[in-house]
N, C-alpha and C positions, 0 to 999 in steps of 0.2 A: 144617273147619266143619261144622255140624251138617246132616244130610239134612232137607229140610223135611217129608217123609212121617214120619220119626222123631220130629221135632220136635212134630208135631200128634198123632201116636198113631193117625191114620186116614188112609186113602187119600184123596188130593185128587182133584179132578174136573176134567178138561179138556174143553172145548168146542171142536172143530176144525172151521173152515168150509171146505170144499174137499176133495175126494178125488182130486187129482191126486198127482203124484210127491211134493211138499212135504208136503201135507197127511198122505197115508199114512206117509210117513216119521216125521213128527212124532207122529203118534197110535201108531205101532207101537213107537218109542223109549220114549214115556212110559209105555206099558202096560207095557212090559218093565221099567221102574222102579218099578212099583207104582202108578200112576195109574189112576182110573177114566177112561176115554176115550170120548167119543161124537163120531164122526165124521160130519159133515153134507155130504150131496151134493144139489145142487139138481135133478140130472136123475133120471129114473125107473129108471136102472140105472148101475151102475159102469163106465165104459168109458174108453178113452184116445182123446184126440183128437189128429189129427196123423199123421205118417207114421213116421220114424225117429229114431233118437237115438243120439249118442255119449255114453259114459260112460268116465272116465279112473279113474286111480288113486284119486283121492279120493272118487269115487261109488261105485266098486267096494268100497272100504273101507266105506262106508257100509251097503251090501249085506250086506257080511260080518258087520257089527255088528248088524243087526236079522234076520238070519237068512234071507235071500232069496238070497244069492249063488249057491248051487249050481242054484236053478231058472233064475236069469238066463243062467249060463253055457252051459246047455243051450238051443241053439236062437239063439245069438247068434255072433259072429265077430270076430276080431281079424286085420286084413289084414296081410300081411307088411310093407309099408311105406305110408306117406302119401306119395302121387306128386302132383306138380304139373306141368300141362302149361301151356304158353303157345301159342296157334295151332296146337294139336294136336300140338305137340312137348314131350317130358318135358324139364324143366329142373331138376327136383329129387326126390330120395327121401329121406324122414326116417323114422327108426325110434325116434326120442324117448330112445335109449340103454336101451331095455329097459323104460322107463316102461309099466305095463299100461294098455291102453285096450280098448274093446270097441264093437262097433255092433250094434244090435238094432232091432227095430221097437217103437213105444212101446207097442203093445198087449202084446207080451211082457213088457216091464218092469212095465206097469201090472199085470198079471194075477199077476205074481209077489208084487208088493207087497200086492195085495187078499188073495191067499191066505194071506200071512204076517199080516196084520191080523186076518183071521178066526182063525187058530190061536192068537194070543196073546190073543184075547177082546176086541178093539175092538168096541164097540157101533156098528154102521154104520146110518145112516138115510138112506134114498133119499127124493126128491121133499121134501127138507128145504133150503130156500134160505136162509141168512143174510142178512139186509138191513141190520144194524146191530149196533153192540157199543158199551159203555160202559166206561171205564177201570176201573170198581170190579168188573168181573167178570160182566157181563150179556151174553147173546147173544140178539138178537131176530129170530125167523124171519118169513118172508113171511106166514105164517098167523096173525101177531100173538103167538105163543108166546113168552114171554120165559124163557130159560133161565140159571140160575146156575152159575158155574164159578169155580174158584180160578184158572184161567187160561183164557184165550180166545186161540186161534191162528187169524189171518187167513191162509188159504192158498188163497184164492178168486180168484186169477188177477189179470191185468193190469187188469182193470175192477172190482176189489175193492170191494164194497160196504162190508165190515167197515172198510177203511181209510178209505174216503171218508166214513163216518158218524163218524168221530172227527176229521176235520179236519187230517190230516197234510199238511204242506207238500211240494209235489212240483213236480219238474220233468219235463217228457214232451217228448220229441222222436223224429221218425221220419226215417230216412235216405232219399236218393233212390232206393235199390235195394230190392227185394223178391223174394220167392222163392215158388215152387211146389213144395211136398213131396209127393212120392207114394211108394208102395209098389207095385212092379210085379215080374212074374216076372224072374228073373234071366236067362234066354235066354243062359246062358253058352256053350253049344255053337254058337248062332248067331251069336256075336259074332266067332268065328274065333281066330285067334292073338293073343295078348296077355296081359299079366299082369293078368286080370280078377279076381283075388282081391284085388288092392291097392284101397285108396281112391285114387281119381284125381280130382284137383281140375282140372277142365278149364276154363280161361280163354280167351276169345276178345274181343279189342277191336276187330278189323276183320273185315267191314265194319259190325259192329254189336257192342255190349257184350252178351254173354251168357256165362254160367257155368253148367256143370253139375257138381255134387259127386257122383260116382258111388261108391256105398258098399254093399258087399255086407253083408247082415245074417245070412244064413245060406245054406246050399246052395240054397234055393228063391226066396228074397226079395231084392230090391233096393230100397235107399233112393235115390232121386233127388231132388236139391235143384236146382232149375232157376231161376237168378238172372237178372234183367233189370231196368232201370231203371224205375221206375213210368212214366215218360213215355213208354216204348215200348208203344205199343198192341198190337203184335203178340207181343212177347216176355212181356208180363203178361197176355195173354188166357188165360181159362179157359172151358171146356175148352181142352186145349192147342192152340196153332197147330202142327200137326204139321210143316207146310213149312218154317217158319221155323227150327225147331230141328234138323229133319234136314239142312236146308242148311249149318248151321254144325258139326253133329257126325253125318256121314253114317254113320260106323261104329257109333252106337248106335240106328240105325232099328229094330232087332228091339225093344228096349226102349222107345223113344219111341213106337212104334206102339201099344203096351200103354198107356203113359201117356195118350195122346190119347184112349182109350176112357173114361177115369174121369170121369164126370160131376159127382162131387163134388170135383173139384180147386177150390182156392183160392189166391189170390193174396195174400200177406201183406206189407206193407212192414215192414222191420225197425224195431224200436221199443225205445227205452229209458225207463226211470222211475227216478228218483232221489228219495229221500225224505230229509226233515231228520232223521228218526229211525225206527227200526224199531219203537219200543216206546213204549206210553202206559198206565202204571198196570199192570194185569193183563193187557194185550193185547200180543201179539207177532204181527208180520207176517212171513211166511216165503214164499219162491218169488217169482214174478212180481208178487205184490200189493206186495213191498218192493223189488225190484231187478230188473224186466225188463231184458234186455240183448240186444243184438245177437248173432247165433249165430256170428261169426265165429270165436271160440275154442272153439266147441261146449261153453260151461260153463254155459249157463242151468241145465239140470237138474242137473249136478254140485254147482253152488254151492248150488241151492235144498236138495238132500237133504243136503248138509254141514251146512247151517246149521239145517235143521230136526232132525237128529240132534244138533247141538252144543247146541241149546235144552235137550234133556233132560239134557246133562252139567252144565250150569250150574245147572239146577234141583235136581240131586242133591247139590250142594255148598254152597248158600246158605241162610241161614236164612228168608228171605222170598221169595215170587214176585218182587215188585218189585226186590229187590236182585239176584236171579238174572237177570232179563231186562236189567238195565242191565249187568251183568257180561258177558253173552252178547254182546250188541250191541258192547261195547268190545272184546272179544276177537276175534270172527269176522268183523266187518264190515268192517276195512281189506283183507282178502284179496278180498274180494267187489267192494269199490270199485274196486281196482286192475284187477281183471279185466274190470268191466264199462267202465271208462274205456278200457282197450287194446282190448277187444273193439270199442267203438264207433269208436275210432280206425282199426283195422284195418278196419272196413266202409266207413267214409267214405272212405278212401284206396285202397280194393280192395287191401290190401297183401299178401294171401295170394297173390296173382297172380304176386308176384316169386319165389316158392319159398323153402324154407329159412327160413320166418318164425316157427317155433315155438322162438323164444328162450327163455332162461331166465327172462325176464319173462312170455312168453306162456305159459309151462308152469307158473308160480308156483302157481295155485290147482290144477292138475292133480297137482301133486307132494305136496300137502298130505295128511298121514295125519290124519283126524279122531279116529281112535282113540287114538292116541299123542299127537297134538296137535304134530307135528314134520314137518318137510319131508323125505320119502324120496326116494330114488333121486338119481343124479349129474345136474348141470346139463348 
């Protein structure tokens, strides 16, 4: 099929709302394919929100495709194993048959994508909040300015104003559990003997439900995800209730003491958003605006980046933007839908506590290679 740009004879323009991982990926990939791209960020500066992040083979391949992989590999970490503990005893160790995966701070990943966006010539506008869009390709900013585009990308998060302005039908629900995400010093020497380079998924159900996902990001920084039911006032308290966490995980006291100092800590319930469609006319939704998911399979960012990159592929192969968006959703959405559903099921049932739960179905999205459009690595 003919490339849209070649058919028109001129570079087409994309307006991308939201400079998170999905928006940055979409902007870079489109720019690399010859589009003129303006990226709109509502805040006064480009910065990452949250703490740490996992990327698997699918997300790492996207980084390779957009030219940001080398920067991300420096300063991130692949643990020897993903270990699961129950009541402070190891019940499984998983290596995923060599499937690539990586842990990093969100800041580290975001900085690499911002750097690459600037290198390829994406126009970045801060203090530029998108509040509405229409299917004909117009983006309205909070200032009242209306911008034309051959493509509008709504990457403005779970509370997307682009999405809501267009009336997409959606289901939203939250789980009974939530999580406090923090970056703290590793304190590896103070932790003493143990395999502290591993990811360790620590579950306790007695005397109360509490979980810590211990995730080394690099030699200096540790990502902690502290899960507790929303109905537990002490487990969900922020800043951290140090006593209740040290009581359950005494061996992590050096790290937890650092976590308790963080006044900016936030408790977030697991949330899921499912839409009737990701597209409307010349508008495409990516990332949490389209498919916010529970973090059980650590695929929120990976799926967002894969879908944002894949959008540029279909736009390079179709005769019209509308045809490309339809083709893109039909092609890539089923993978995300299955991942979102299983992730929600795992979160609701606390399935990861059993160990050895990264089954072929659980790793389907992780194994997808968006460059070659095939599944890689043995199951």
